[in-house]
C-alpha positions in Angstrom: -10.2 2.0 -39.8 -10.8 -0.8 -37.3 -10.5 -0.7 -33.5 -9.8 -4.5 -33.2 -6.5 -5.4 -31.5 -5.3 -8.9 -31.5 -4.8 -10.9 -28.2 -1.1 -11.0 -28.7 -0.8 -7.2 -29.2 -3.1 -6.6 -26.2 -1.0 -8.8 -24.0 2.2 -7.0 -25.1 0.7 -3.6 -24.4 -0.5 -4.8 -21.0 2.9 -6.2 -20.1 4.6 -2.9 -21.2 2.2 -0.8 -19.2 2.7 -3.0 -16.1 6.5 -2.8 -16.4 6.3 1.0 -16.6 4.1 1.2 -13.5 6.5 -1.1 -11.6 9.5 1.1 -12.4 7.9 4.3 -11.3 6.3 3.2 -8.1 8.2 3.0 -4.8 5.2 1.6 -2.9 5.0 -2.0 -1.8 2.7 -4.1 0.3 3.8 -6.6 2.9 1.6 -9.7 3.1 2.4 -13.1 4.4 6.1 -12.1 5.0 6.5 -11.2 1.3 6.7 -7.8 -0.4 4.7 -7.1 -3.6 5.2 -3.9 -5.6 2.2 -1.6 -5.7 1.4 -0.4 -9.2 -1.0 2.4 -8.3 -2.6 3.8 -5.2 -5.7 5.9 -4.8 -7.7 7.2 -1.9 -9.8 4.0 -1.4 -7.3 1.3 -2.4 -4.4 0.1 -4.5 -3.5 -2.3 -7.3 -0.8 -5.0 -7.7 0.2 -7.2 -10.6 -2.3 -10.0 -10.8 0.2 -12.7 -11.7 2.4 -11.9 -8.7 -0.1 -11.4 -5.9 -3.6 -12.3 -7.0 -5.0 -13.4 -3.7 -4.0 -11.0 -1.0 -6.5 -10.5 1.8 -6.8 -9.4 5.4 -4.3 -7.3 7.3 -1.4 -6.0 5.2 1.2 -3.2 5.6 1.8 -0.6 3.0 5.4 0.8 2.6 7.0 3.7 0.7 10.5 2.4 0.3 11.5 1.5 3.8 9.0 3.9 5.5 5.9 2.2 7.0 2.9 4.2 5.9 -0.3 2.3 6.7 -1.6 -0.8 8.3 -4.5 -1.8 6.1 -7.4 -4.2 6.1 -8.2 -5.0 2.5 -10.6 -6.9 0.3 -10.2 -7.9 -3.4 -12.3 -5.7 -5.7 -11.6 -6.7 -9.3 -9.1 -7.9 -11.8 -8.6 -6.0 -15.0 -5.7 -5.7 -17.5 -3.2 -7.7 -15.5 -3.9 -5.7 -12.4 -5.6 -6.9 -9.2 -7.4 -4.1 -7.4 -7.9 -4.0 -3.7 -10.1 -1.7 -1.6 -9.4 -0.6 1.9 -11.9 -1.6 4.6 -9.7 0.2 7.0 -6.3 1.9 6.8 -4.5 3.4 9.8 -1.5 5.6 9.6 1.5 4.0 11.0 3.3 6.0 13.7 6.4 5.5 15.8 4.6 6.4 19.1 1.8 4.8 21.0 -1.4 6.8 20.7 -2.5 8.7 23.8 -5.9 8.3 25.3 -5.8 11.8 27.0 -4.9 15.3 26.0 -1.3 16.2 26.7 -0.6 19.7 28.1 1.9 21.5 25.8 3.7 23.0 28.8 4.0 19.7 30.7 7.6 18.7 31.7 9.2 16.1 29.6 11.1 14.5 32.5 11.5 14.8 36.3 14.6 16.3 37.7 15.9 15.1 41.1 16.1 17.6 43.9 19.5 18.9 44.8 20.5 17.9 48.3 
């Protein structure tokens, strides 16, 4: 038995694999005011379809549906099997509050009440 696969068959298998990954992933990356679906994500990076977004770089935002997850600084790592892989140089969790530069007392009042006259 031979392990040779023709180029046409290999391209068809890659296209089917990428289509399956696109359907199952809710993740997307925002770069240059355009969203690109993320095929896979791991601890140190993520991958997108090479034909759709082959040259992402710099500061991007990573979303899960409409929820903003991370602000990331990325670099291109490699292209393989129709996927372009990117690695994080930095990724910071997105929050809805400004980070504090001091320790907040858990018993501190949340607001000031006026004195009754």
